[in-house]
C-alpha positions as CSV (number, residue, x, y, z in Angstrom):
1,M,-106.7,-261.0,-138.9
2,T,-105.0,-259.7,-142.0
3,Q,-107.3,-258.3,-144.7
4,G,-108.4,-260.8,-147.2
5,T,-108.2,-260.9,-151.1
6,Y,-110.9,-263.4,-151.7
7,Q,-113.5,-260.8,-150.9
8,Q,-115.8,-263.3,-149.2
9,F,-117.4,-263.4,-145.9
10,C,-116.9,-267.2,-146.0
11,P,-115.0,-267.9,-142.9
12,L,-113.2,-270.8,-144.9
13,A,-112.0,-267.9,-147.4
14,M,-111.0,-265.7,-144.5
15,A,-109.2,-268.3,-142.6
16,S,-107.5,-269.4,-145.7
17,E,-106.0,-265.8,-146.4
18,L,-103.9,-266.4,-143.2
19,L,-103.4,-270.1,-142.9
20,C,-102.7,-270.8,-146.3
21,T,-99.5,-268.7,-147.4
22,R,-96.2,-270.3,-147.8
23,W,-95.0,-272.2,-144.7
24,T,-97.6,-271.0,-142.4
25,L,-99.1,-274.3,-141.4
26,V,-95.9,-276.2,-141.2
27,L,-94.7,-273.3,-138.8
28,L,-97.9,-273.9,-137.1
29,R,-97.3,-277.7,-136.8
30,E,-93.8,-276.8,-135.0
31,L,-95.6,-274.2,-132.7
32,I,-98.3,-276.8,-131.8
33,A,-95.6,-279.4,-131.1
34,G,-94.2,-277.3,-128.5
35,T,-91.1,-275.3,-130.1
36,T,-91.0,-271.9,-128.7
37,R,-87.5,-270.6,-129.6
38,F,-86.6,-268.9,-133.1
39,N,-83.4,-271.0,-133.6
40,D,-85.5,-274.1,-132.6
41,L,-88.2,-273.2,-135.1
42,R,-85.5,-272.9,-137.7
43,R,-84.2,-276.5,-136.9
44,G,-87.9,-277.9,-137.6
45,L,-88.1,-275.8,-140.9
46,P,-84.7,-276.1,-142.2
47,R,-85.4,-275.0,-145.7
48,M,-87.4,-271.9,-144.5
49,S,-85.3,-268.7,-144.7
50,P,-84.8,-267.0,-141.4
51,A,-86.2,-263.7,-142.9
52,L,-89.4,-265.3,-144.1
53,L,-89.6,-267.2,-140.7
54,S,-89.6,-263.7,-138.9
55,K,-92.1,-262.5,-141.4
56,R,-94.5,-265.3,-140.7
57,L,-94.2,-265.0,-136.9
58,K,-94.9,-261.2,-137.0
59,E,-98.1,-262.1,-139.3
60,L,-99.4,-264.7,-136.7
61,E,-98.6,-262.4,-133.8
62,A,-100.7,-259.6,-135.4
63,A,-103.5,-262.0,-136.3
64,G,-103.6,-263.0,-132.5
65,L,-102.5,-266.6,-133.0
66,I,-99.2,-266.2,-131.2
67,T,-97.7,-264.0,-128.4
68,R,-94.1,-262.9,-128.2
69,T,-92.3,-262.6,-124.9
70,S,-88.7,-261.8,-123.8
71,R,-86.8,-264.5,-122.4
72,K,-85.9,-263.7,-118.7
73,G,-82.6,-262.0,-118.5
74,E,-82.4,-261.6,-122.3
75,T,-83.5,-258.6,-124.0
76,R,-83.2,-259.8,-127.9
77,L,-84.1,-263.4,-127.5
78,Y,-88.0,-264.2,-127.3
79,D,-90.4,-267.1,-126.8
80,Y,-93.3,-267.7,-129.2
81,E,-96.3,-269.3,-127.7
82,L,-99.7,-269.9,-129.0
83,T,-102.7,-268.0,-127.8
84,R,-106.1,-269.7,-127.4
85,A,-106.8,-269.1,-130.9
86,G,-103.5,-270.6,-132.0
87,A,-103.9,-273.5,-130.0
88,D,-107.5,-274.0,-131.2
89,L,-105.9,-274.8,-134.6
90,K,-104.1,-278.1,-133.4
91,G,-107.1,-280.3,-134.6
92,V,-106.9,-278.7,-138.0
93,V,-103.3,-279.0,-138.7
94,E,-103.3,-282.6,-137.2
95,A,-106.3,-283.4,-139.6
96,I,-104.3,-282.1,-142.8
97,G,-101.6,-284.2,-141.7
98,L,-103.7,-287.1,-141.4
99,W,-105.3,-286.6,-144.7
100,G,-101.8,-286.3,-146.1
101,H,-100.7,-289.5,-144.6
102,R,-103.6,-291.5,-145.6
103,W,-103.7,-290.2,-149.5
104,I,-100.4,-289.0,-150.6
105,E,-98.5,-291.9,-152.3
106,T,-95.3,-293.3,-150.5
107,K,-93.5,-292.6,-153.8
108,T,-94.2,-288.9,-153.7
109,S,-93.7,-288.5,-149.9
110,L,-90.1,-290.1,-150.4
111,Q,-89.0,-287.8,-153.2
112,N,-88.5,-285.0,-150.5
113,L,-86.0,-286.6,-148.1
114,D,-84.4,-284.3,-145.7
115,V,-82.0,-285.5,-143.0
116,D,-82.2,-282.0,-140.8
117,L,-86.1,-282.6,-140.6
118,L,-86.0,-286.3,-139.8
119,M,-83.7,-285.9,-137.1
120,W,-85.4,-283.0,-135.4
121,D,-88.6,-284.9,-135.8
122,M,-87.2,-288.3,-134.4
123,R,-85.6,-286.3,-131.6
124,R,-89.1,-284.8,-130.5
125,N,-91.0,-288.3,-130.7
126,L,-88.1,-290.1,-129.1
127,K,-89.2,-292.0,-125.8
128,P,-86.5,-291.6,-123.2
129,E,-88.6,-293.1,-120.2
130,P,-87.8,-296.6,-121.1
131,L,-83.8,-296.2,-121.1
132,P,-81.3,-296.6,-118.0
133,P,-80.8,-293.6,-115.7
134,G,-78.2,-291.1,-117.1
135,R,-76.9,-290.1,-120.5
136,T,-77.3,-292.6,-123.4
137,T,-75.6,-291.8,-126.5
138,V,-77.0,-293.3,-129.9
139,Q,-75.1,-292.3,-133.1
140,F,-77.0,-292.5,-136.4
141,I,-74.8,-292.8,-139.4
142,F,-76.4,-292.4,-142.9
143,T,-74.2,-294.3,-145.4
144,D,-75.3,-292.5,-148.4
145,L,-74.7,-289.0,-147.5
146,P,-71.6,-286.9,-147.7
147,R,-69.1,-287.0,-144.9
148,T,-70.4,-283.7,-143.4
149,R,-73.9,-284.6,-143.4
150,K,-73.8,-288.5,-142.5
151,N,-73.2,-288.5,-138.5
152,W,-75.9,-287.6,-136.1
153,W,-76.2,-288.1,-132.2
154,F,-78.9,-288.3,-129.9
155,L,-77.9,-287.6,-125.9
156,I,-81.0,-289.2,-124.3
157,D,-81.5,-288.6,-120.6
158,P,-84.7,-289.7,-119.0
159,E,-85.0,-286.9,-116.7
160,S,-83.9,-283.9,-118.9
161,G,-84.9,-285.1,-122.2
162,T,-82.8,-285.6,-125.6
163,D,-80.5,-283.4,-127.3
164,L,-79.6,-283.7,-131.0
165,C,-76.1,-283.1,-132.4
166,S,-74.6,-283.0,-135.9
167,L,-71.2,-282.6,-134.7
168,D,-69.4,-285.4,-132.3
169,P,-70.1,-284.3,-128.8
170,G,-67.2,-286.6,-127.6
171,F,-69.2,-289.0,-125.3
172,D,-68.8,-292.8,-125.6
173,V,-71.6,-294.2,-127.9
174,D,-73.9,-296.8,-126.6
175,L,-75.6,-297.8,-129.6
176,Y,-74.9,-297.3,-133.4
177,V,-77.4,-297.1,-136.0
178,S,-76.3,-297.4,-139.8
179,T,-78.7,-296.9,-142.5
180,D,-79.4,-294.9,-145.5
181,L,-81.6,-291.8,-145.3
182,R,-84.7,-293.4,-147.3
183,T,-84.6,-296.5,-145.2
184,M,-84.9,-294.4,-142.1
185,T,-87.6,-292.2,-143.1
186,E,-89.3,-295.2,-144.4
187,V,-89.3,-296.7,-140.9
188,Y,-89.9,-293.2,-139.0
189,M,-93.0,-292.8,-141.0
190,G,-94.4,-296.2,-140.4
191,Y,-93.9,-297.4,-144.0
192,V,-91.6,-300.0,-143.2
193,P,-91.5,-301.8,-139.9
194,L,-88.2,-301.7,-137.8
195,S,-87.8,-305.3,-137.8
196,R,-88.1,-305.8,-141.4
197,A,-85.4,-303.1,-142.1
198,K,-83.2,-304.9,-139.9
199,A,-84.0,-308.3,-141.1
200,E,-83.2,-307.1,-144.8
201,G,-79.9,-305.7,-143.7
202,K,-81.2,-302.0,-144.8
203,L,-80.9,-301.0,-141.0
204,V,-77.8,-302.3,-138.8
205,V,-77.8,-301.7,-135.0
206,T,-74.7,-302.5,-133.0
207,G,-73.6,-301.8,-129.4
208,D,-75.6,-302.2,-126.2
209,R,-77.7,-305.2,-126.8
210,R,-80.1,-304.2,-124.4
211,L,-80.6,-300.7,-126.0
212,E,-81.0,-302.7,-129.2
213,A,-83.5,-305.4,-128.0
214,G,-85.8,-302.2,-126.3
215,M,-85.3,-300.0,-129.4
216,S,-88.9,-300.3,-130.6
217,K,-90.2,-299.0,-127.1
218,W,-87.9,-295.9,-127.1
219,F,-87.7,-295.1,-130.8
220,G,-90.8,-293.2,-131.3
221,L,-92.4,-293.3,-134.7
222,S,-94.2,-290.3,-136.4
223,T,-97.2,-288.9,-135.2
224,F,-99.1,-290.3,-138.1
225,A,-97.3,-293.7,-138.3
226,H,-100.1,-295.5,-136.7
227,V,-102.7,-294.3,-139.4
228,K,-103.9,-296.8,-141.9
229,R,-102.8,-295.7,-145.2
230,K,-105.4,-295.7,-148.4
231,V,-102.3,-295.7,-150.9
232,A,-98.9,-297.4,-151.2
């Protein structure tokens, strides 16, 4: 572990020296979720600079929380995986997230809208199993964002998983979802039910009617969306 500055033998103080540096806990969130590649970590941490990400990864490796291994056949590409000590932090990270979801006001949360993070998180929690075999293409259109940021595509395959594209992949679209960034964030976080957003006209779904009818089954919400909130 890194040398502490609290100068206390208390385990909480010693752990805080490592875990409470800027971006470290959210980086651990991504690693715990199964992200292993540097570029994918960047997508999950879009506002974190590459230099700082590299620094934090080196610190976690030095502390024995992750290992870095060369990808097979690649000399300059690495996979980052949690050690036993790192994986043991899962409960800690989840508990902090649960506390934040319960007690931080919705208004405060929604001051930090981020389409990159939202779409990356939505991709991770999407459930492709209920969808038909083969590729399903879903386009999300954010009506309040500039042209270069408003269109996103999910390429979903029950066998191979889900790819996220911010540039048109060129496939026929099976389902269109048109909304604003705040509404989509509210739905994903469980603040507003999908059915209510649709009924109020804030989220419009067009295309394959079977995909639309089953959207509540394949569209995964945030890990914390099921948690009862103490504040509004």
